[in-house]
C-alpha positions in Angstrom: 188.4 132.7 2.6 185.4 135.1 2.8 184.4 136.8 6.0 181.5 134.5 6.8 183.6 131.3 6.5 186.4 133.0 8.5 183.9 133.6 11.3 182.6 130.1 11.2 186.2 128.8 11.5 186.9 131.1 14.4 183.7 129.9 16.2 184.9 126.3 15.9 188.3 127.2 17.2 186.8 129.1 20.1 184.4 126.2 20.9 187.3 123.7 20.8 189.4 126.0 23.0 186.8 126.4 25.7 186.4 122.6 25.8 190.1 121.9 25.9 191.0 124.5 28.5 188.5 122.9 30.9 189.0 119.3 30.0 192.9 119.4 30.1 193.0 121.6 33.2 194.1 118.9 35.7 194.8 115.9 33.5 197.8 117.4 31.8 200.8 119.6 32.8 200.0 123.1 31.6 198.3 122.0 28.4 195.5 124.4 29.2 197.9 127.3 29.2 199.2 126.2 25.7 195.6 126.2 24.4 195.0 129.7 25.8 198.3 130.9 24.1 197.2 129.5 20.8 193.8 131.1 21.1 195.6 134.4 21.9 197.4 134.2 18.6 194.2 133.5 16.8 192.5 136.4 18.6 195.2 138.9 17.7 195.1 137.9 14.0 191.3 138.1 13.9 191.2 141.5 15.7 193.7 142.9 13.1 191.7 141.4 10.3 188.4 142.7 11.5 189.6 145.9 13.2 187.3 148.1 11.2 184.2 146.2 12.3 185.0 146.4 16.1 183.0 149.0 17.9 184.5 149.8 21.3 182.1 150.6 24.2 182.1 151.3 27.9 181.8 147.6 28.8 185.0 146.9 26.9 186.8 149.6 28.9 185.5 148.0 32.2 186.8 144.6 31.2 190.2 145.9 30.1 190.5 147.6 33.5 189.6 144.4 35.3 192.0 142.2 33.4 195.0 144.7 33.5 194.7 146.1 37.1 196.8 143.2 38.6 199.8 143.8 36.4 199.6 147.6 36.6 199.5 147.5 40.4 202.7 145.5 40.4 204.5 147.7 37.9 206.0 150.1 40.6 207.6 147.2 42.5 208.8 145.7 39.3 210.8 148.8 38.6 211.9 149.4 42.2 213.1 145.8 42.6 215.6 145.9 39.7 213.0 144.8 37.0 212.1 141.6 38.8 209.7 139.8 36.6 208.3 137.7 39.4 205.9 140.5 40.2 204.3 139.8 36.8 204.3 136.0 37.1 200.5 135.6 37.4 199.4 139.1 36.4 200.9 138.8 32.9 198.7 135.8 32.2 195.5 137.6 33.1 196.3 140.8 31.0 197.1 138.6 28.0 193.4 137.4 28.0 192.3 140.9 26.9 192.6 140.1 23.1 190.7 136.9 23.7 187.9 138.8 25.3 187.8 141.2 22.3 187.9 138.3 19.9 185.1 136.4 21.7 182.8 139.5 21.9 183.4 141.2 18.6 184.6 138.7 16.1 182.3 135.7 16.5 178.8 134.7 17.6 179.4 133.5 21.1 176.0 131.8 21.6 177.1 129.0 19.3 180.1 128.1 21.3 179.3 128.7 25.0 177.1 126.1 26.6 177.9 122.7 25.3 181.7 123.1 25.1 181.8 124.4 28.6 179.6 121.7 30.0 181.5 118.9 28.2 184.8 120.4 29.1 183.9 120.7 32.8 182.6 117.1 32.7 185.8 115.6 31.1 187.9 117.8 33.4 186.1 116.5 36.5 186.4 112.9 35.4 190.1 113.3 34.8 190.7 115.1 38.1 188.8 112.3 39.9 190.8 109.5 38.2 194.2 111.1 38.9 193.3 112.0 42.5 192.0 108.4 43.1 195.1 106.9 41.7 197.4 109.0 43.9 195.2 108.8 47.0 194.4 105.1 46.9 197.1 103.4 44.8 200.1 105.5 45.5 198.9 106.5 49.0 200.5 109.9 48.8 198.3 111.3 51.5 197.2 114.4 49.6 196.4 114.1 45.9 198.0 116.8 43.8 198.1 115.6 40.2 200.7 117.6 38.3 200.4 120.4 40.8 200.9 121.0 44.4 197.9 119.6 46.3 196.6 123.0 47.3 196.4 124.3 43.7 195.0 121.0 42.5 192.3 121.3 45.2 191.4 124.8 44.2 191.1 123.9 40.5 189.1 120.8 41.3 186.7 122.8 43.5 186.3 125.4 40.7 185.3 122.6 38.3 182.7 121.4 40.9 181.4 125.0 41.3 181.1 125.5 37.5 179.1 122.3 37.3 176.8 123.4 40.1 176.1 126.7 38.4 175.8 125.2 34.9 172.7 123.3 36.2 170.9 126.6 35.6 171.1 125.9 31.8 169.0 122.8 32.2 171.1 120.8 29.8 172.9 117.5 30.5 171.8 117.8 34.1 172.6 114.2 35.2 176.0 114.6 33.5 176.6 117.7 35.5 175.4 116.1 38.8 177.9 113.2 38.2 180.6 115.8 37.4 179.9 117.6 40.7 180.3 114.3 42.6 183.6 113.5 40.7 185.1 117.0 41.1 184.1 117.2 44.7 185.6 113.8 45.5 188.9 114.9 43.8 188.8 118.1 46.0 188.3 116.0 49.1 191.3 113.8 48.2 193.6 116.8 48.3 192.6 117.6 51.9 192.8 121.3 51.0 190.4 122.9 53.5 190.3 126.3 51.6 189.1 124.4 48.5 186.7 122.0 50.2 184.8 124.8 51.9 184.1 126.4 48.5 181.7 123.6 47.4 179.1 123.8 50.2 179.1 127.6 49.9 178.4 127.2 46.2 175.6 124.7 46.9 174.1 127.1 49.4 174.2 129.9 46.9 172.5 127.7 44.3 169.8 126.8 46.8 169.2 130.5 47.5 169.0 131.4 43.8 166.9 128.3 42.8 164.8 127.9 46.0 161.5 128.4 44.1 162.4 126.0 41.3 163.8 123.3 43.6 161.5 123.5 46.6 162.2 122.6 50.2 161.8 118.8 49.6 164.6 118.5 47.0 166.9 120.8 48.9 166.4 118.7 52.0 167.1 115.5 50.1 170.3 116.9 48.6 171.5 118.2 52.0 170.8 114.9 53.8 172.5 112.9 50.9 175.6 115.1 51.1 175.8 114.9 54.9 175.4 111.1 54.8 178.1 110.8 52.2 180.5 112.9 54.2 179.7 110.9 57.4 180.4 107.7 55.5 183.7 109.1 54.1 184.8 110.2 57.6 184.1 106.9 59.3 185.8 104.9 56.5 189.0 106.9 56.2 191.6 107.5 58.9 193.1 110.1 56.6 190.0 112.3 56.8 189.7 111.7 60.5 193.3 112.8 61.1 192.8 115.9 58.9 189.7 116.9 60.9 191.4 116.3 64.2 194.3 118.4 63.0 191.9 121.2 62.1 190.1 121.1 65.5 193.5 121.1 67.3 194.6 124.1 65.3 191.4 126.0 66.0 191.8 125.2 69.7 195.4 126.4 69.8 194.4 129.7 68.1 191.4 130.3 70.3 193.5 129.7 73.5 196.3 132.0 72.4 198.8 129.4 71.3 199.0 130.6 67.7 202.5 129.4 67.0 201.4 125.8 67.9 198.9 125.9 65.1 201.4 125.0 62.4 199.2 125.7 59.3 196.5 128.2 60.3 198.7 129.9 62.9 201.5 130.3 60.5 199.1 132.0 58.1 197.9 134.4 60.8 201.5 135.3 61.5 202.2 136.0 57.8 199.0 138.1 57.6 200.1 140.1 60.6 203.4 140.7 58.9 201.6 141.8 55.8 199.6 144.4 57.7 202.9 145.8 59.1 204.3 145.9 55.6 201.5 148.2 54.3 202.1 150.5 57.3 205.7 151.0 56.2 204.8 151.6 52.5 201.0 152.2 52.1 201.0 153.2 48.4 203.0 150.4 46.7 203.8 148.0 49.6 207.2 146.5 50.0 209.5 144.5 47.7 210.0 140.8 48.5 213.5 141.4 49.9 212.1 144.3 52.1 209.4 142.0 53.4 211.9 139.3 54.4 213.9 142.0 56.3 210.8 143.3 57.9 209.7 139.9 59.1 213.1 139.4 60.8 212.7 142.7 62.5 209.2 141.8 63.6 210.5 138.5 65.0 213.1 140.4 67.1 210.3 142.5 68.5 208.2 139.4 69.3 205.4 140.3 66.9 205.8 137.1 64.8 207.4 133.7 65.4 210.7 132.4 64.0 209.0 130.3 61.3 207.7 133.5 59.7 211.3 134.6 59.0 212.0 131.4 57.0 209.2 132.0 54.4 210.7 133.1 51.1 209.8 136.6 49.9 207.6 136.9 53.0 204.8 135.1 51.0 201.5 135.8 52.8 199.7 132.6 51.8 196.7 134.8 50.9 196.0 136.7 47.8 194.5 139.5 49.8 197.3 140.0 52.3 199.9 139.4 49.5 198.4 142.3 47.6 198.5 144.4 50.8 202.1 143.6 51.5 203.5 143.9 47.9 201.0 146.3 46.3 199.7 148.5 49.1 196.7 150.7 48.2 197.4 149.9 44.5 197.2 146.2 45.3 193.8 146.7 47.1 192.5 148.6 44.0 193.7 145.7 41.8 191.9 143.2 44.0 188.7 145.2 43.6 189.1 145.2 39.9 190.0 141.5 39.7 187.4 140.1 42.0 184.9 142.6 43.4 183.9 144.4 40.2 183.4 141.2 38.1 181.4 139.7 41.0 179.1 142.8 41.2 178.8 143.0 37.4 177.8 139.3 37.0 175.5 139.5 40.0 173.6 142.5 38.5 173.1 140.7 35.2 172.5 137.2 36.5 168.8 137.3 35.6 169.4 138.4 32.0 172.4 136.2 31.2 173.1 132.6 32.1 176.8 133.3 31.6 176.6 136.1 34.3 174.8 133.6 36.6 177.7 131.1 36.2 180.2 134.0 36.5 178.8 134.8 40.0 179.6 131.3 41.2 183.0 131.2 39.6 184.3 134.6 40.8 182.9 134.0 44.3 184.7 130.6 44.4 188.0 132.1 43.3 187.5 134.9 45.9 187.2 132.4 48.7 190.2 130.4 47.5 192.2 133.6 47.6 191.7 133.9 51.3 194.1 131.1 52.3 196.5 131.1 49.4 197.6 133.4 46.5 196.4 131.3 43.6 196.4 134.1 41.1 200.2 134.2 41.3 200.3 130.6 40.0 200.7 130.2 36.2 197.9 127.7 35.5 195.3 129.2 37.9 195.9 132.8 36.7 195.6 131.8 33.1 192.5 129.8 33.8 190.9 132.7 35.7 191.8 135.2 33.0 190.4 133.0 30.3 187.1 132.3 32.1 186.6 136.0 32.9 187.1 136.8 29.3 184.6 134.2 28.3 182.0 135.1 30.9 182.3 138.8 30.1 182.0 138.3 26.4 179.0 135.9 26.6 177.2 138.0 29.2 177.4 141.1 27.0 176.2 139.2 23.9 173.4 137.7 25.8 172.3 141.0 27.2 172.4 142.5 23.7 170.3 139.7 22.4 167.9 140.1 25.3 167.5 143.8 24.5 166.9 143.0 20.8 164.2 140.5 21.7 162.5 143.0 24.0 162.7 145.8 21.4 161.2 143.4 18.8 158.3 142.6 21.1 157.7 146.3 21.8 157.6 147.1 18.1 155.3 144.1 17.3 152.9 145.3 20.1 153.0 148.8 18.9 
């Protein structure tokens, strides 16, 4: 096979992978992870085959830092805690996406595989998520839909599909299909009753309105807002499940505001775990504490009356927040890793959003993940960390190729004018 045919084959594989990762995300059990693993093997083979044609630059170094920081920050505790691989559970999935990024950027023409596979993948994934959530919620009456995952993780991923579809409207392709997908993915998210995931969608819509205010106009924005509020009102009045969830949320907020934190079972429990995480970084500011050390610390904090008894029962002292988890088991290194995983990609995509559609979508995606990380530690979960690493690799690669193409067009116009 000559080099040109080899690249064409790789483009087809990459396009199919992008479609399958999104479409299989919630309708199968970890099939998306399998697709990423297969693409990883293809990427490594292609990189070896074309190693002489790969020209490394500063952008590549930045991406490698972003994708490897999580694992590197956990390395000290991995050694201290008798080589406990649990510290690498989510981090290893992200760092393994580095070869995929190099493959996408240097070994193929990304513009041929980006838009349509991602749009159709998000559409099929949204439809699948809606069907599964509807079956569990209405037929099985499980209370909170969760698909093949825990309801919280299902909710996060469903909301990420909705956010991707919102941002992809920028491409002005298959717009009605994307609007339908937003409705389906948002409905699936609502059926999980996961508050940390549900709140992501209106924030993404607000960001879209801000970015596209001139294109949409006040009239369209008003119609969309009124339609969404009307739909939510109808859902609330027709479902006792949603009414109970909102009542539960209001009751928890009241307990927290009146000082009865322990009575707020969900939110109050998280606040206690976050308080314990802050105490953990005080004990070991550089690397944080091991899981067993955090469990012991939480028991000591309970004896001192700083946290409640429930906090002592949480395995590994899990903080139920990616941010506080990184503080407690990561320390300053964990904070640096968070900046590399979330803040730097967000700033990078935001800076280039006007020159690259991929960067524009990347802003929404990273921001959505960052919000999800507040009330849970999703990047510790196998499927979510793999998905996040893959999408980062894709967005970084496409952004850099689009910026390069943009510069070539500008230079060509300057030469023609000269």
